[in-house]
Every structure is written in C-alpha cells, then in structure tokens.
C-alpha positions as CSV (number, residue, x, y, z in Angstrom):
1,M,0.1,-0.2,-0.2
2,K,2.5,2.9,1.3
3,W,3.6,1.9,-3.2
4,K,0.6,3.6,-4.5
5,P,2.0,7.0,-3.0
6,A,5.1,6.8,-4.5
7,F,4.4,5.5,-8.0
8,L,1.8,8.7,-8.2
9,I,3.9,10.8,-7.4
10,S,6.6,9.6,-9.9
11,G,4.1,9.3,-12.3
12,L,2.9,13.2,-12.3
13,L,6.6,14.2,-12.1
14,S,7.8,12.0,-15.6
15,F,4.4,13.5,-16.8
16,G,5.3,16.9,-15.9
17,A,8.5,16.1,-18.1
18,C,6.9,14.9,-21.0
19,G,6.2,17.8,-23.6
20,S,6.5,19.6,-26.5
21,D,10.0,21.2,-27.0
22,A,10.1,25.0,-27.5
23,I,9.9,25.6,-31.1
24,S,13.6,27.6,-31.7
25,P,12.9,30.8,-33.5
26,A,13.9,31.9,-37.1
27,P,17.3,32.0,-37.8
28,E,19.1,36.2,-38.1
29,L,20.1,37.2,-40.8
30,P,23.3,38.6,-40.6
31,S,22.8,42.8,-41.0
32,E,25.2,42.6,-45.0
33,H,23.9,40.3,-47.2
34,G,25.5,41.4,-50.0
35,R,26.2,38.9,-53.0
36,W,25.7,34.8,-52.5
37,A,27.1,32.5,-54.6
38,V,25.6,28.7,-55.6
39,E,27.6,27.2,-53.0
40,E,25.6,23.1,-53.7
41,A,22.0,23.4,-54.7
42,M,19.6,20.5,-55.0
43,R,16.3,19.8,-56.7
44,S,14.2,17.5,-55.7
45,G,16.5,16.0,-53.4
46,R,18.9,15.6,-55.8
47,V,22.3,17.9,-56.6
48,T,22.2,18.8,-59.5
49,N,25.0,20.9,-61.5
50,T,23.4,23.4,-63.3
51,L,23.2,25.7,-61.0
52,D,26.7,26.3,-60.5
53,A,27.2,30.0,-61.5
54,A,23.3,31.0,-59.7
55,F,24.0,33.4,-57.5
56,F,21.2,35.6,-54.6
57,E,22.5,39.4,-54.3
58,F,20.5,41.0,-51.1
59,D,20.2,45.0,-50.9
60,T,19.1,45.4,-47.5
61,S,18.9,48.8,-47.2
62,N,16.0,48.3,-50.5
63,Q,15.1,45.3,-50.0
64,H,15.8,43.6,-53.2
65,V,17.1,41.1,-54.3
66,E,18.2,40.0,-57.5
67,T,19.6,36.8,-58.6
68,N,20.1,34.9,-62.0
69,F,18.9,31.3,-60.8
70,T,15.7,31.0,-62.7
71,G,18.1,30.9,-66.2
72,E,17.1,34.7,-66.4
73,P,18.4,38.0,-64.7
74,L,15.6,39.2,-62.1
75,K,15.3,41.6,-59.4
76,L,12.6,41.8,-56.6
77,D,11.8,43.9,-53.7
78,Y,11.7,41.4,-51.0
79,V,10.7,41.1,-47.3
80,Y,11.9,39.0,-44.4
81,E,9.6,37.6,-41.2
82,G,9.7,34.9,-39.4
83,G,12.1,32.9,-41.2
84,V,10.5,33.5,-44.2
85,I,11.6,35.9,-47.6
86,T,8.6,36.8,-49.3
87,L,9.0,37.7,-52.4
88,R,7.3,40.4,-54.9
89,G,7.5,41.0,-59.1
90,S,7.6,36.9,-59.4
91,A,4.8,34.7,-60.4
92,L,7.5,31.7,-60.8
93,L,8.9,32.6,-57.4
94,D,6.8,33.8,-54.0
95,S,9.4,33.1,-51.2
96,F,12.9,31.1,-49.6
97,T,11.9,29.7,-46.3
98,V,15.8,29.8,-44.7
99,N,17.1,27.1,-42.5
100,E,20.3,28.6,-41.4
101,A,21.7,31.8,-41.1
102,T,25.1,33.1,-40.7
103,D,27.8,35.4,-41.6
104,S,29.8,32.5,-43.9
105,T,26.6,30.2,-44.9
106,L,22.9,30.5,-45.5
107,H,21.1,28.0,-46.7
108,L,17.2,28.2,-48.6
109,S,14.7,26.7,-49.8
110,T,11.5,26.8,-52.1
111,V,9.1,25.1,-53.8
112,I,8.4,25.9,-57.9
113,R,5.9,24.5,-59.6
114,G,5.5,21.5,-57.1
115,T,9.8,20.9,-57.2
116,P,11.8,21.5,-54.5
117,F,14.8,23.4,-54.2
118,F,17.6,23.5,-51.4
119,F,20.5,26.0,-51.6
120,K,23.4,26.5,-49.7
121,L,25.2,30.0,-49.8
122,K,28.3,31.3,-48.9
123,P,29.4,34.7,-49.5
124,D,31.2,35.5,-52.7
125,E,32.1,39.0,-54.5
126,D,33.7,37.0,-57.3
127,V,30.9,35.6,-58.8
128,K,29.9,36.4,-62.1
129,A,26.4,37.8,-63.0
130,Q,25.9,35.7,-65.5
131,P,22.8,33.3,-66.2
132,S,22.4,30.1,-64.9
133,E,20.6,27.2,-67.3
134,S,17.2,27.2,-66.7
135,V,16.2,24.2,-64.6
136,L,12.9,24.7,-64.6
137,E,13.5,21.8,-67.9
138,E,15.1,19.1,-66.6
C-alpha cells in the first residue's frame, strides 16, 4: 500500500517532464547580406550542377534581391519575416524559407511548380553575373 503514493508521484513527475520542445526562433539574417554564391543546390532532393553559376544578391537598404538562378536575371522586392523571405514581382518565385543563416552560410529552400529546391550559399564577391541554365526544364 505504501508503494501507490510513490508510483503516483513518480508518474506525475514523469508526465510533467514530457511535453513539446520549445519552437526555435527563425534565424536572423546577417546584417550585411551582400552577394551569395550557390555552393550546392538540390532539385527534388538530388544534387544538381546546373546552378553552379547562380547567385543571390541582397540589397538590405532597398529590400531588393537580384538572382539568376531561374536562367534569367531577376530583381525582386523582398521582405524577411518569421524565417521566410517573401518575394514580390515574380509569378514563378514567391518565397524562400531560411533554414540556416550565419555570416558565412545561408541555406534556403523553396518549391517551384511542385518541385522542391534547396540552396547552400556562401558569400562571394567574385561571382560573375551570368545567367545559369534554366533548371525548370530538366
């Protein structure tokens, strides 16, 4: 009979220890976005090299992003909020989810026409602004 209170207390303490983990906050973007080169890109979960010359250039003062990853140069307005970069001005691109952001790494993911894309970016001042092949036609 003395074990029942001990089991009850033990059960309540165990139950109290269970619960959902705290939701991690959205990553903060580095204060100086600048130009980011594609270090690795994945299309539908597979590495693709058709984006080797792609770049993203963020202008934080004007809230613009310039990219060539669709095969044509695009300059779009953007807003960053809650871990999502929302783009304005393109029928094809509407947003990127920021998975990781540091001064030396930026990981973005998006879905275009039902196809998931993932980008590992690194800062790069020397990337030439040349359009990459269109990966949407693969």
